VMD Tcl script that draws the C-alpha trace (Angstrom):
set ca {
  {139.27 24.16 128.97}
  {137.21 25.78 131.74}
  {140.13 27.82 132.97}
  {141.13 29.14 129.55}
  {137.57 30.17 128.70}
  {137.14 32.02 131.98}
  {140.66 33.49 132.27}
  {139.80 35.66 129.25}
  {137.53 37.68 131.57}
  {140.66 38.76 133.51}
  {142.53 40.04 130.48}
  {142.10 42.93 128.10}
  {142.09 45.59 130.82}
  {144.91 46.83 133.01}
  {145.38 45.22 136.44}
  {142.83 46.09 139.09}
  {143.62 48.92 141.44}
  {144.55 47.99 144.99}
  {141.53 50.05 145.99}
  {137.97 49.88 144.75}
  {138.35 51.60 141.39}
  {136.43 52.05 139.22}
  {138.82 51.90 136.32}
  {138.19 52.31 132.64}
  {137.80 49.28 130.44}
  {135.83 47.05 132.77}
  {132.80 45.28 131.38}
  {129.49 46.79 132.55}
  {127.63 44.58 135.04}
  {124.70 43.53 132.77}
  {127.06 42.66 129.90}
  {129.42 40.78 132.18}
  {126.61 38.77 133.78}
  {125.21 37.90 130.34}
  {128.63 36.75 129.10}
  {129.22 34.74 132.27}
  {125.82 33.05 131.97}
  {126.68 32.02 128.41}
  {130.08 30.69 129.47}
  {128.68 28.82 132.45}
  {125.99 27.16 130.31}
  {128.55 25.89 127.82}
  {130.95 24.72 130.57}
  {128.28 22.90 132.59}
  {129.40 24.28 135.95}
  {127.71 23.39 139.22}
  {125.73 26.35 140.55}
  {127.90 26.87 143.67}
  {131.08 26.75 141.57}
  {129.57 29.16 139.04}
  {128.62 31.64 141.75}
  {132.12 31.63 143.25}
  {133.58 32.24 139.80}
  {130.96 34.93 139.12}
  {131.84 36.73 142.37}
  {135.55 36.58 141.54}
  {135.07 38.01 138.05}
  {132.57 40.65 139.18}
  {135.11 41.80 141.75}
  {137.87 41.90 139.12}
  {135.65 44.17 137.03}
  {135.06 46.48 140.03}
  {131.44 45.41 140.65}
  {131.99 45.23 144.41}
  {128.36 45.40 145.53}
  {127.28 42.61 143.18}
  {130.23 40.42 144.23}
  {129.53 41.14 147.89}
  {125.88 40.11 147.49}
  {127.07 36.70 146.30}
  {129.74 35.96 148.92}
  {128.13 37.64 151.93}
  {126.45 34.44 153.12}
  {128.89 31.87 151.73}
  {130.36 30.16 154.76}
  {132.97 28.25 152.76}
  {136.71 28.80 152.67}
  {136.45 29.85 149.01}
  {133.60 32.28 149.65}
  {135.51 33.74 152.59}
  {138.63 34.16 150.43}
  {136.73 36.18 147.82}
  {135.06 38.13 150.63}
  {138.48 38.93 152.12}
  {139.83 40.19 148.77}
  {136.71 42.30 148.34}
  {137.20 44.02 151.70}
  {140.92 44.48 151.05}
  {140.09 46.35 147.85}
  {137.20 48.28 149.43}
  {139.44 49.26 151.43}
  {138.39 47.88 154.81}
  {141.63 46.29 155.93}
  {140.42 45.26 159.38}
  {137.43 43.43 157.89}
  {139.65 41.87 155.20}
  {141.81 40.36 157.93}
  {138.68 39.04 159.67}
  {137.77 37.13 156.51}
  {141.34 35.96 155.93}
  {141.31 34.46 159.43}
  {138.43 32.26 158.21}
  {140.51 31.23 155.18}
  {144.07 30.70 156.35}
  {145.61 28.76 154.82}
  {143.88 28.49 151.44}
  {144.91 25.92 148.80}
  {145.72 28.82 146.43}
  {148.44 30.18 148.68}
  {151.18 27.84 147.42}
  {150.60 28.82 143.79}
  {150.30 32.47 144.75}
  {153.58 32.28 146.67}
  {155.33 30.94 143.58}
  {153.86 33.64 141.34}
  {154.63 36.42 143.86}
  {158.21 35.17 144.22}
  {158.71 35.48 140.45}
  {157.08 38.92 140.31}
  {159.15 40.28 143.18}
  {162.38 38.76 141.86}
  {161.85 40.50 138.51}
  {160.93 43.83 140.12}
  {163.76 43.84 142.65}
  {161.32 43.68 145.55}
  {163.50 41.76 148.00}
  {162.29 43.69 151.06}
  {158.67 43.20 150.04}
  {159.32 39.51 149.39}
  {160.63 39.09 152.95}
  {157.37 40.56 154.26}
  {154.93 38.75 151.97}
  {156.71 35.40 151.79}
  {158.25 34.57 155.17}
  {159.75 31.08 154.97}
  {158.65 31.05 151.31}
  {154.96 30.84 152.26}
  {152.25 33.35 151.30}
  {151.19 35.65 154.14}
  {147.76 37.07 153.29}
  {147.84 39.39 156.31}
  {151.16 40.88 155.21}
  {149.66 41.48 151.76}
  {146.73 43.34 153.35}
  {149.24 45.46 155.29}
  {151.30 46.10 152.14}
  {148.20 47.22 150.24}
  {147.25 49.54 153.10}
  {150.74 51.03 153.22}
  {151.16 51.11 149.43}
  {153.04 54.09 148.12}
  {151.80 56.25 145.28}
  {150.56 54.46 142.16}
  {153.71 55.53 140.31}
  {156.04 53.65 142.71}
  {157.59 50.38 141.57}
  {156.38 48.50 144.65}
  {152.81 49.67 143.97}
  {153.02 48.19 140.47}
  {154.38 44.92 141.91}
  {151.49 44.76 144.40}
  {148.99 45.23 141.58}
  {150.72 42.51 139.57}
  {150.60 40.17 142.57}
  {146.92 40.96 143.02}
  {146.32 40.02 139.38}
  {148.21 36.77 139.94}
  {146.00 36.17 142.97}
  {142.87 36.45 140.82}
  {144.39 34.16 138.15}
  {145.43 31.51 140.68}
  {142.05 31.70 142.42}
  {140.17 31.37 139.14}
  {142.29 28.34 138.13}
  {141.53 26.77 141.51}
  {137.79 27.46 141.26}
  {137.67 25.89 137.78}
  {139.13 22.56 138.93}
}
mol new
graphics top color blue
foreach p $ca { graphics top sphere $p radius 0.5 }
foreach p [lrange $ca 0 end-1] q [lrange $ca 1 end] { graphics top cylinder $p $q radius 0.2 }
display resetview
């Protein structure tokens, strides 16, 4: 129930850019916060859980500064994971890797590996799969490198990276709603 209600915040707009955006179609910050507050009240979430979810969804909607303000002082694995994604999209790849070192491995990585495997199989991304999924396990550092080296937005591998990033947000949100 929680997951379905909150997953709707990830849909209805095209996948997030690998970089900071902004993109059209995202919900303005005041409207998004209001809608999240209403959802959180009806779902009876603990405050720490709600703030992690808020940061994730603010980041998805390209509200980097607001998301950063939430996760900046969260010394948890989950807070560090969101912080790492934020810096990857900023883009500050060196700092993203710093935060991923605080995370590795994260419980989401197994689900993300499965989703990325499917995405790359469908897109013919065998070479990218070998980089991102050595031994079938998710490599967050390789994904940072792939985002940094991403070809033009019109390239097929760029589209696959964006799709994997969306899967990352979906898997993370499912995990945070547990």
